PDB file of the backbone (N, CA, C, O) and the ligand in Angstrom, with CONECT records:
HET     CU  A 101       1
ATOM      1  N   MET A   1       0.808  -1.157   0.020  1.00  0.00           N
ATOM      2  CA  MET A   1      -0.031  -0.040   0.001  1.00  0.00           C
ATOM      3  C   MET A   1       0.862   1.274   0.024  1.00  0.00           C
ATOM      4  O   MET A   1       1.878   1.372   0.713  1.00  0.00           O
ATOM      5  N   ILE A   2       0.404   2.200  -0.747  1.00  0.00           N
ATOM      6  CA  ILE A   2       1.215   3.533  -0.783  1.00  0.00           C
ATOM      7  C   ILE A   2       0.918   4.375   0.328  1.00  0.00           C
ATOM      8  O   ILE A   2      -0.246   4.641   0.631  1.00  0.00           O
ATOM      9  N   GLU A   3       1.984   4.843   1.001  1.00  0.00           N
ATOM     10  CA  GLU A   3       1.900   5.757   2.187  1.00  0.00           C
ATOM     11  C   GLU A   3       2.524   7.105   1.902  1.00  0.00           C
ATOM     12  O   GLU A   3       3.601   7.170   1.310  1.00  0.00           O
ATOM     13  N   SER A   4       1.886   8.166   2.300  1.00  0.00           N
ATOM     14  CA  SER A   4       2.468   9.555   2.106  1.00  0.00           C
ATOM     15  C   SER A   4       2.736  10.062   3.490  1.00  0.00           C
ATOM     16  O   SER A   4       1.867  10.011   4.360  1.00  0.00           O
ATOM     17  N   VAL A   5       3.967  10.566   3.706  1.00  0.00           N
ATOM     18  CA  VAL A   5       4.387  11.224   4.953  1.00  0.00           C
ATOM     19  C   VAL A   5       4.968  12.483   4.636  1.00  0.00           C
ATOM     20  O   VAL A   5       5.454  12.679   3.523  1.00  0.00           O
ATOM     21  N   VAL A   6       4.956  13.418   5.593  1.00  0.00           N
ATOM     22  CA  VAL A   6       5.725  14.608   5.676  1.00  0.00           C
ATOM     23  C   VAL A   6       6.538  14.624   6.863  1.00  0.00           C
ATOM     24  O   VAL A   6       5.979  14.715   7.956  1.00  0.00           O
ATOM     25  N   LEU A   7       7.865  14.540   6.774  1.00  0.00           N
ATOM     26  CA  LEU A   7       8.726  14.579   7.876  1.00  0.00           C
ATOM     27  C   LEU A   7       9.386  15.964   8.048  1.00  0.00           C
ATOM     28  O   LEU A   7       9.768  16.647   7.097  1.00  0.00           O
ATOM     29  N   THR A   8       9.489  16.330   9.392  1.00  0.00           N
ATOM     30  CA  THR A   8      10.219  17.493   9.708  1.00  0.00           C
ATOM     31  C   THR A   8      11.745  17.147   9.837  1.00  0.00           C
ATOM     32  O   THR A   8      12.152  16.359  10.690  1.00  0.00           O
ATOM     33  N   VAL A   9      12.518  17.749   8.989  1.00  0.00           N
ATOM     34  CA  VAL A   9      13.936  17.362   8.917  1.00  0.00           C
ATOM     35  C   VAL A   9      14.724  18.672   8.981  1.00  0.00           C
ATOM     36  O   VAL A   9      14.510  19.571   8.168  1.00  0.00           O
ATOM     37  N   THR A  10      15.649  18.774   9.967  1.00  0.00           N
ATOM     38  CA  THR A  10      16.363  20.062  10.168  1.00  0.00           C
ATOM     39  C   THR A  10      17.742  19.914   9.545  1.00  0.00           C
ATOM     40  O   THR A  10      18.168  18.833   9.140  1.00  0.00           O
ATOM     41  N   ASP A  11      18.423  21.067   9.490  1.00  0.00           N
ATOM     42  CA  ASP A  11      19.923  21.119   9.062  1.00  0.00           C
ATOM     43  C   ASP A  11      20.043  21.137   7.522  1.00  0.00           C
ATOM     44  O   ASP A  11      21.171  21.182   7.030  1.00  0.00           O
ATOM     45  N   MET A  12      18.980  21.105   6.753  1.00  0.00           N
ATOM     46  CA  MET A  12      19.212  21.263   5.303  1.00  0.00           C
ATOM     47  C   MET A  12      19.360  22.764   5.068  1.00  0.00           C
ATOM     48  O   MET A  12      18.559  23.562   5.555  1.00  0.00           O
ATOM     49  N   LYS A  13      20.389  23.134   4.320  1.00  0.00           N
ATOM     50  CA  LYS A  13      20.776  24.490   4.239  1.00  0.00           C
ATOM     51  C   LYS A  13      20.738  25.107   2.787  1.00  0.00           C
ATOM     52  O   LYS A  13      20.886  26.312   2.587  1.00  0.00           O
ATOM     53  N   CYS A  14      20.533  24.200   1.817  1.00  0.00           N
ATOM     54  CA  CYS A  14      20.630  24.616   0.440  1.00  0.00           C
ATOM     55  C   CYS A  14      20.030  23.598  -0.401  1.00  0.00           C
ATOM     56  O   CYS A  14      19.561  22.580   0.108  1.00  0.00           O
ATOM     57  N   GLY A  15      20.011  23.818  -1.764  1.00  0.00           N
ATOM     58  CA  GLY A  15      19.517  23.002  -2.789  1.00  0.00           C
ATOM     59  C   GLY A  15      20.347  21.664  -2.749  1.00  0.00           C
ATOM     60  O   GLY A  15      19.807  20.574  -2.940  1.00  0.00           O
ATOM     61  N   GLY A  16      21.649  21.805  -2.495  1.00  0.00           N
ATOM     62  CA  GLY A  16      22.484  20.626  -2.349  1.00  0.00           C
ATOM     63  C   GLY A  16      22.096  19.605  -1.432  1.00  0.00           C
ATOM     64  O   GLY A  16      22.063  18.409  -1.718  1.00  0.00           O
ATOM     65  N   CYS A  17      21.772  20.148  -0.210  1.00  0.00           N
ATOM     66  CA  CYS A  17      21.153  19.321   0.886  1.00  0.00           C
ATOM     67  C   CYS A  17      19.982  18.591   0.438  1.00  0.00           C
ATOM     68  O   CYS A  17      19.843  17.380   0.609  1.00  0.00           O
ATOM     69  N   GLU A  18      19.070  19.413  -0.190  1.00  0.00           N
ATOM     70  CA  GLU A  18      17.765  18.811  -0.643  1.00  0.00           C
ATOM     71  C   GLU A  18      18.144  17.632  -1.730  1.00  0.00           C
ATOM     72  O   GLU A  18      17.561  16.549  -1.695  1.00  0.00           O
ATOM     73  N   ALA A  19      19.068  17.900  -2.606  1.00  0.00           N
ATOM     74  CA  ALA A  19      19.421  16.894  -3.585  1.00  0.00           C
ATOM     75  C   ALA A  19      20.039  15.713  -2.972  1.00  0.00           C
ATOM     76  O   ALA A  19      19.830  14.591  -3.433  1.00  0.00           O
ATOM     77  N   ASN A  20      20.822  15.923  -1.913  1.00  0.00           N
ATOM     78  CA  ASN A  20      21.444  14.748  -1.219  1.00  0.00           C
ATOM     79  C   ASN A  20      20.420  13.906  -0.556  1.00  0.00           C
ATOM     80  O   ASN A  20      20.485  12.688  -0.723  1.00  0.00           O
ATOM     81  N   VAL A  21      19.460  14.429   0.195  1.00  0.00           N
ATOM     82  CA  VAL A  21      18.395  13.731   0.791  1.00  0.00           C
ATOM     83  C   VAL A  21      17.545  12.964  -0.250  1.00  0.00           C
ATOM     84  O   VAL A  21      17.179  11.803  -0.066  1.00  0.00           O
ATOM     85  N   THR A  22      17.242  13.721  -1.406  1.00  0.00           N
ATOM     86  CA  THR A  22      16.311  13.251  -2.338  1.00  0.00           C
ATOM     87  C   THR A  22      16.983  12.049  -3.092  1.00  0.00           C
ATOM     88  O   THR A  22      16.341  11.073  -3.479  1.00  0.00           O
ATOM     89  N   GLY A  23      18.294  12.205  -3.261  1.00  0.00           N
ATOM     90  CA  GLY A  23      19.063  11.103  -3.990  1.00  0.00           C
ATOM     91  C   GLY A  23      19.114   9.867  -3.116  1.00  0.00           C
ATOM     92  O   GLY A  23      18.913   8.757  -3.609  1.00  0.00           O
ATOM     93  N   LYS A  24      19.378  10.035  -1.829  1.00  0.00           N
ATOM     94  CA  LYS A  24      19.551   8.867  -0.975  1.00  0.00           C
ATOM     95  C   LYS A  24      18.201   8.167  -0.816  1.00  0.00           C
ATOM     96  O   LYS A  24      18.142   6.938  -0.816  1.00  0.00           O
ATOM     97  N   LEU A  25      17.152   8.911  -0.683  1.00  0.00           N
ATOM     98  CA  LEU A  25      15.823   8.345  -0.493  1.00  0.00           C
ATOM     99  C   LEU A  25      15.249   7.699  -1.755  1.00  0.00           C
ATOM    100  O   LEU A  25      14.540   6.697  -1.665  1.00  0.00           O
ATOM    101  N   THR A  26      15.544   8.255  -2.915  1.00  0.00           N
ATOM    102  CA  THR A  26      15.029   7.613  -4.191  1.00  0.00           C
ATOM    103  C   THR A  26      15.787   6.333  -4.559  1.00  0.00           C
ATOM    104  O   THR A  26      15.364   5.498  -5.359  1.00  0.00           O
ATOM    105  N   ALA A  27      16.984   6.258  -3.875  1.00  0.00           N
ATOM    106  CA  ALA A  27      17.650   4.964  -4.097  1.00  0.00           C
ATOM    107  C   ALA A  27      17.112   3.774  -3.380  1.00  0.00           C
ATOM    108  O   ALA A  27      17.465   2.633  -3.676  1.00  0.00           O
ATOM    109  N   ILE A  28      16.286   4.035  -2.468  1.00  0.00           N
ATOM    110  CA  ILE A  28      15.651   2.964  -1.654  1.00  0.00           C
ATOM    111  C   ILE A  28      14.535   2.321  -2.505  1.00  0.00           C
ATOM    112  O   ILE A  28      13.679   3.018  -3.049  1.00  0.00           O
ATOM    113  N   GLU A  29      14.563   0.993  -2.607  1.00  0.00           N
ATOM    114  CA  GLU A  29      13.449   0.383  -3.362  1.00  0.00           C
ATOM    115  C   GLU A  29      12.140   0.561  -2.649  1.00  0.00           C
ATOM    116  O   GLU A  29      12.085   0.383  -1.432  1.00  0.00           O
ATOM    117  N   GLY A  30      11.028   0.922  -3.387  1.00  0.00           N
ATOM    118  CA  GLY A  30       9.833   1.273  -2.781  1.00  0.00           C
ATOM    119  C   GLY A  30       9.584   2.657  -2.462  1.00  0.00           C
ATOM    120  O   GLY A  30       8.485   2.996  -2.022  1.00  0.00           O
ATOM    121  N   VAL A  31      10.592   3.548  -2.664  1.00  0.00           N
ATOM    122  CA  VAL A  31      10.279   4.975  -2.512  1.00  0.00           C
ATOM    123  C   VAL A  31       9.924   5.463  -3.916  1.00  0.00           C
ATOM    124  O   VAL A  31      10.645   5.294  -4.899  1.00  0.00           O
ATOM    125  N   ILE A  32       8.724   6.095  -3.912  1.00  0.00           N
ATOM    126  CA  ILE A  32       8.105   6.472  -5.156  1.00  0.00           C
ATOM    127  C   ILE A  32       8.501   7.839  -5.629  1.00  0.00           C
ATOM    128  O   ILE A  32       8.964   8.069  -6.746  1.00  0.00           O
ATOM    129  N   SER A  33       8.269   8.783  -4.630  1.00  0.00           N
ATOM    130  CA  SER A  33       8.558  10.171  -4.867  1.00  0.00           C
ATOM    131  C   SER A  33       9.052  10.861  -3.624  1.00  0.00           C
ATOM    132  O   SER A  33       8.690  10.488  -2.509  1.00  0.00           O
ATOM    133  N   VAL A  34       9.896  11.889  -3.818  1.00  0.00           N
ATOM    134  CA  VAL A  34      10.508  12.611  -2.645  1.00  0.00           C
ATOM    135  C   VAL A  34      10.423  14.142  -3.010  1.00  0.00           C
ATOM    136  O   VAL A  34      10.665  14.532  -4.153  1.00  0.00           O
ATOM    137  N   LYS A  35      10.121  14.861  -2.142  1.00  0.00           N
ATOM    138  CA  LYS A  35      10.174  16.329  -2.350  1.00  0.00           C
ATOM    139  C   LYS A  35      10.795  16.956  -0.952  1.00  0.00           C
ATOM    140  O   LYS A  35      10.192  16.920   0.121  1.00  0.00           O
ATOM    141  N   ALA A  36      11.938  17.462  -1.122  1.00  0.00           N
ATOM    142  CA  ALA A  36      12.701  17.992   0.100  1.00  0.00           C
ATOM    143  C   ALA A  36      12.670  19.453  -0.035  1.00  0.00           C
ATOM    144  O   ALA A  36      12.865  19.930  -1.152  1.00  0.00           O
ATOM    145  N   SER A  37      12.436  20.262   1.023  1.00  0.00           N
ATOM    146  CA  SER A  37      12.446  21.730   1.052  1.00  0.00           C
ATOM    147  C   SER A  37      13.294  22.154   2.262  1.00  0.00           C
ATOM    148  O   SER A  37      12.890  21.959   3.409  1.00  0.00           O
ATOM    149  N   PHE A  38      14.414  22.707   2.009  1.00  0.00           N
ATOM    150  CA  PHE A  38      15.153  23.174   3.178  1.00  0.00           C
ATOM    151  C   PHE A  38      14.507  24.470   3.793  1.00  0.00           C
ATOM    152  O   PHE A  38      14.653  24.757   4.981  1.00  0.00           O
ATOM    153  N   LYS A  39      13.819  25.196   2.954  1.00  0.00           N
ATOM    154  CA  LYS A  39      13.160  26.388   3.440  1.00  0.00           C
ATOM    155  C   LYS A  39      12.082  25.980   4.501  1.00  0.00           C
ATOM    156  O   LYS A  39      11.902  26.689   5.491  1.00  0.00           O
ATOM    157  N   GLU A  40      11.406  24.898   4.298  1.00  0.00           N
ATOM    158  CA  GLU A  40      10.322  24.494   5.158  1.00  0.00           C
ATOM    159  C   GLU A  40      10.747  23.414   6.128  1.00  0.00           C
ATOM    160  O   GLU A  40       9.905  22.920   6.878  1.00  0.00           O
ATOM    161  N   ASP A  41      11.976  23.030   6.151  1.00  0.00           N
ATOM    162  CA  ASP A  41      12.509  21.938   6.960  1.00  0.00           C
ATOM    163  C   ASP A  41      11.644  20.690   6.754  1.00  0.00           C
ATOM    164  O   ASP A  41      11.369  19.988   7.728  1.00  0.00           O
ATOM    165  N   ALA A  42      11.246  20.412   5.642  1.00  0.00           N
ATOM    166  CA  ALA A  42      10.248  19.335   5.331  1.00  0.00           C
ATOM    167  C   ALA A  42      10.707  18.446   4.182  1.00  0.00           C
ATOM    168  O   ALA A  42      11.267  18.866   3.169  1.00  0.00           O
ATOM    169  N   VAL A  43      10.427  17.240   4.428  1.00  0.00           N
ATOM    170  CA  VAL A  43      10.611  16.216   3.286  1.00  0.00           C
ATOM    171  C   VAL A  43       9.316  15.362   3.192  1.00  0.00           C
ATOM    172  O   VAL A  43       8.898  14.677   4.126  1.00  0.00           O
ATOM    173  N   SER A  44       8.711  15.470   1.957  1.00  0.00           N
ATOM    174  CA  SER A  44       7.553  14.754   1.668  1.00  0.00           C
ATOM    175  C   SER A  44       7.928  13.470   0.851  1.00  0.00           C
ATOM    176  O   SER A  44       8.658  13.520  -0.139  1.00  0.00           O
ATOM    177  N   ILE A  45       7.409  12.387   1.311  1.00  0.00           N
ATOM    178  CA  ILE A  45       7.762  11.095   0.730  1.00  0.00           C
ATOM    179  C   ILE A  45       6.524  10.212   0.494  1.00  0.00           C
ATOM    180  O   ILE A  45       5.708  10.016   1.394  1.00  0.00           O
ATOM    181  N   ASP A  46       6.396   9.665  -0.784  1.00  0.00           N
ATOM    182  CA  ASP A  46       5.394   8.694  -1.040  1.00  0.00           C
ATOM    183  C   ASP A  46       6.120   7.279  -1.126  1.00  0.00           C
ATOM    184  O   ASP A  46       7.089   7.152  -1.876  1.00  0.00           O
ATOM    185  N   PHE A  47       5.722   6.377  -0.474  1.00  0.00           N
ATOM    186  CA  PHE A  47       6.474   5.025  -0.549  1.00  0.00           C
ATOM    187  C   PHE A  47       5.492   3.877  -0.441  1.00  0.00           C
ATOM    188  O   PHE A  47       4.369   4.032   0.037  1.00  0.00           O
ATOM    189  N   ASP A  48       5.970   2.660  -0.924  1.00  0.00           N
ATOM    190  CA  ASP A  48       5.202   1.469  -0.887  1.00  0.00           C
ATOM    191  C   ASP A  48       5.647   0.755   0.368  1.00  0.00           C
ATOM    192  O   ASP A  48       6.794   0.328   0.497  1.00  0.00           O
ATOM    193  N   ASN A  49       4.648   0.629   1.345  1.00  0.00           N
ATOM    194  CA  ASN A  49       5.078   0.140   2.631  1.00  0.00           C
ATOM    195  C   ASN A  49       5.172  -1.394   2.676  1.00  0.00           C
ATOM    196  O   ASN A  49       5.343  -2.000   3.734  1.00  0.00           O
ATOM    197  N   GLU A  50       5.046  -2.034   1.402  1.00  0.00           N
ATOM    198  CA  GLU A  50       5.307  -3.456   1.336  1.00  0.00           C
ATOM    199  C   GLU A  50       6.770  -3.674   0.906  1.00  0.00           C
ATOM    200  O   GLU A  50       7.267  -4.799   0.953  1.00  0.00           O
ATOM    201  N   LYS A  51       7.459  -2.595   0.486  1.00  0.00           N
ATOM    202  CA  LYS A  51       8.931  -2.648  -0.007  1.00  0.00           C
ATOM    203  C   LYS A  51       9.759  -2.046   0.988  1.00  0.00           C
ATOM    204  O   LYS A  51      10.884  -2.523   1.138  1.00  0.00           O
ATOM    205  N   THR A  52       9.377  -1.022   1.740  1.00  0.00           N
ATOM    206  CA  THR A  52      10.300  -0.335   2.562  1.00  0.00           C
ATOM    207  C   THR A  52       9.477   0.149   3.838  1.00  0.00           C
ATOM    208  O   THR A  52       8.255   0.008   3.853  1.00  0.00           O
ATOM    209  N   THR A  53      10.140   0.707   4.880  1.00  0.00           N
ATOM    210  CA  THR A  53       9.424   1.114   5.990  1.00  0.00           C
ATOM    211  C   THR A  53       9.720   2.573   6.354  1.00  0.00           C
ATOM    212  O   THR A  53      10.697   3.152   5.880  1.00  0.00           O
ATOM    213  N   LEU A  54       8.888   3.145   7.180  1.00  0.00           N
ATOM    214  CA  LEU A  54       9.080   4.514   7.540  1.00  0.00           C
ATOM    215  C   LEU A  54      10.420   4.586   8.423  1.00  0.00           C
ATOM    216  O   LEU A  54      11.163   5.568   8.410  1.00  0.00           O
ATOM    217  N   ALA A  55      10.627   3.513   9.138  1.00  0.00           N
ATOM    218  CA  ALA A  55      11.800   3.591   9.976  1.00  0.00           C
ATOM    219  C   ALA A  55      13.076   3.554   9.131  1.00  0.00           C
ATOM    220  O   ALA A  55      14.030   4.249   9.481  1.00  0.00           O
ATOM    221  N   SER A  56      13.144   2.843   8.122  1.00  0.00           N
ATOM    222  CA  SER A  56      14.362   2.833   7.214  1.00  0.00           C
ATOM    223  C   SER A  56      14.456   4.213   6.475  1.00  0.00           C
ATOM    224  O   SER A  56      15.564   4.681   6.211  1.00  0.00           O
ATOM    225  N   ILE A  57      13.409   4.805   6.172  1.00  0.00           N
ATOM    226  CA  ILE A  57      13.477   6.114   5.553  1.00  0.00           C
ATOM    227  C   ILE A  57      13.989   7.120   6.505  1.00  0.00           C
ATOM    228  O   ILE A  57      14.798   7.960   6.112  1.00  0.00           O
ATOM    229  N   LYS A  58      13.566   7.097   7.761  1.00  0.00           N
ATOM    230  CA  LYS A  58      14.055   8.067   8.740  1.00  0.00           C
ATOM    231  C   LYS A  58      15.521   7.723   9.001  1.00  0.00           C
ATOM    232  O   LYS A  58      16.305   8.655   9.178  1.00  0.00           O
ATOM    233  N   ASP A  59      15.926   6.540   9.036  1.00  0.00           N
ATOM    234  CA  ASP A  59      17.332   6.160   9.247  1.00  0.00           C
ATOM    235  C   ASP A  59      18.171   6.677   8.125  1.00  0.00           C
ATOM    236  O   ASP A  59      19.289   7.147   8.340  1.00  0.00           O
ATOM    237  N   THR A  60      17.664   6.600   6.965  1.00  0.00           N
ATOM    238  CA  THR A  60      18.441   7.138   5.773  1.00  0.00           C
ATOM    239  C   THR A  60      18.659   8.573   5.842  1.00  0.00           C
ATOM    240  O   THR A  60      19.746   9.065   5.541  1.00  0.00           O
ATOM    241  N   ILE A  61      17.671   9.255   6.224  1.00  0.00           N
ATOM    242  CA  ILE A  61      17.810  10.758   6.315  1.00  0.00           C
ATOM    243  C   ILE A  61      18.701  11.116   7.421  1.00  0.00           C
ATOM    244  O   ILE A  61      19.548  11.995   7.258  1.00  0.00           O
ATOM    245  N   ALA A  62      18.567  10.474   8.581  1.00  0.00           N
ATOM    246  CA  ALA A  62      19.353  10.804   9.702  1.00  0.00           C
ATOM    247  C   ALA A  62      20.913  10.327   9.334  1.00  0.00           C
ATOM    248  O   ALA A  62      21.912  10.925   9.734  1.00  0.00           O
ATOM    249  N   GLY A  63      20.922   9.284   8.601  1.00  0.00           N
ATOM    250  CA  GLY A  63      22.391   8.760   8.234  1.00  0.00           C
ATOM    251  C   GLY A  63      23.053   9.747   7.332  1.00  0.00           C
ATOM    252  O   GLY A  63      24.283   9.793   7.296  1.00  0.00           O
ATOM    253  N   ALA A  64      22.237  10.627   6.521  1.00  0.00           N
ATOM    254  CA  ALA A  64      22.808  11.536   5.616  1.00  0.00           C
ATOM    255  C   ALA A  64      23.287  12.822   6.468  1.00  0.00           C
ATOM    256  O   ALA A  64      23.926  13.722   5.923  1.00  0.00           O
ATOM    257  N   GLY A  65      22.966  12.854   7.744  1.00  0.00           N
ATOM    258  CA  GLY A  65      23.342  13.973   8.577  1.00  0.00           C
ATOM    259  C   GLY A  65      22.285  14.994   8.903  1.00  0.00           C
ATOM    260  O   GLY A  65      22.579  16.078   9.407  1.00  0.00           O
ATOM    261  N   PHE A  66      20.939  14.607   8.585  1.00  0.00           N
ATOM    262  CA  PHE A  66      19.977  15.479   8.797  1.00  0.00           C
ATOM    263  C   PHE A  66      18.973  14.954   9.901  1.00  0.00           C
ATOM    264  O   PHE A  66      18.285  13.964   9.650  1.00  0.00           O
ATOM    265  N   PRO A  67      18.881  15.580  11.080  1.00  0.00           N
ATOM    266  CA  PRO A  67      17.983  15.027  12.059  1.00  0.00           C
ATOM    267  C   PRO A  67      16.549  15.114  11.708  1.00  0.00           C
ATOM    268  O   PRO A  67      16.072  16.145  11.235  1.00  0.00           O
ATOM    269  N   VAL A  68      15.865  14.065  11.929  1.00  0.00           N
ATOM    270  CA  VAL A  68      14.389  13.924  11.714  1.00  0.00           C
ATOM    271  C   VAL A  68      13.693  14.174  13.022  1.00  0.00           C
ATOM    272  O   VAL A  68      13.907  13.477  14.014  1.00  0.00           O
ATOM    273  N   LEU A  69      12.810  15.241  13.000  1.00  0.00           N
ATOM    274  CA  LEU A  69      12.269  15.624  14.364  1.00  0.00           C
ATOM    275  C   LEU A  69      10.872  14.970  14.521  1.00  0.00           C
ATOM    276  O   LEU A  69      10.521  14.655  15.658  1.00  0.00           O
ATOM    277  N   SER A  70      10.079  14.751  13.513  1.00  0.00           N
ATOM    278  CA  SER A  70       8.887  14.155  13.699  1.00  0.00           C
ATOM    279  C   SER A  70       8.250  13.555  12.462  1.00  0.00           C
ATOM    280  O   SER A  70       8.826  13.729  11.387  1.00  0.00           O
ATOM    281  N   ASP A  71       7.156  12.889  12.503  1.00  0.00           N
ATOM    282  CA  ASP A  71       6.424  12.504  11.373  1.00  0.00           C
ATOM    283  C   ASP A  71       5.021  13.088  11.377  1.00  0.00           C
ATOM    284  O   ASP A  71       4.248  12.843  10.451  1.00  0.00           O
TER     285      ASP A  71
HETATM  286 CU    CU A 101      23.226  22.338   1.576  1.00  0.00          CU2+
END
């Protein structure tokens, strides 16, 4: 089933940070679309929850160096 979430993600400072997060998330099988906004401290993700989990999405963002504050 497709799930849509908007996560609050801090420390993105420019378009490069957005591209970094977007690239790492879209590399995950099951992630369908990603929209990252450093201005809004937000990352919107559509994903197939039979292929990946919200936990691994959060881990990937945090692993890229951007703290995830909430879902
Ligand atoms: Cu940046």
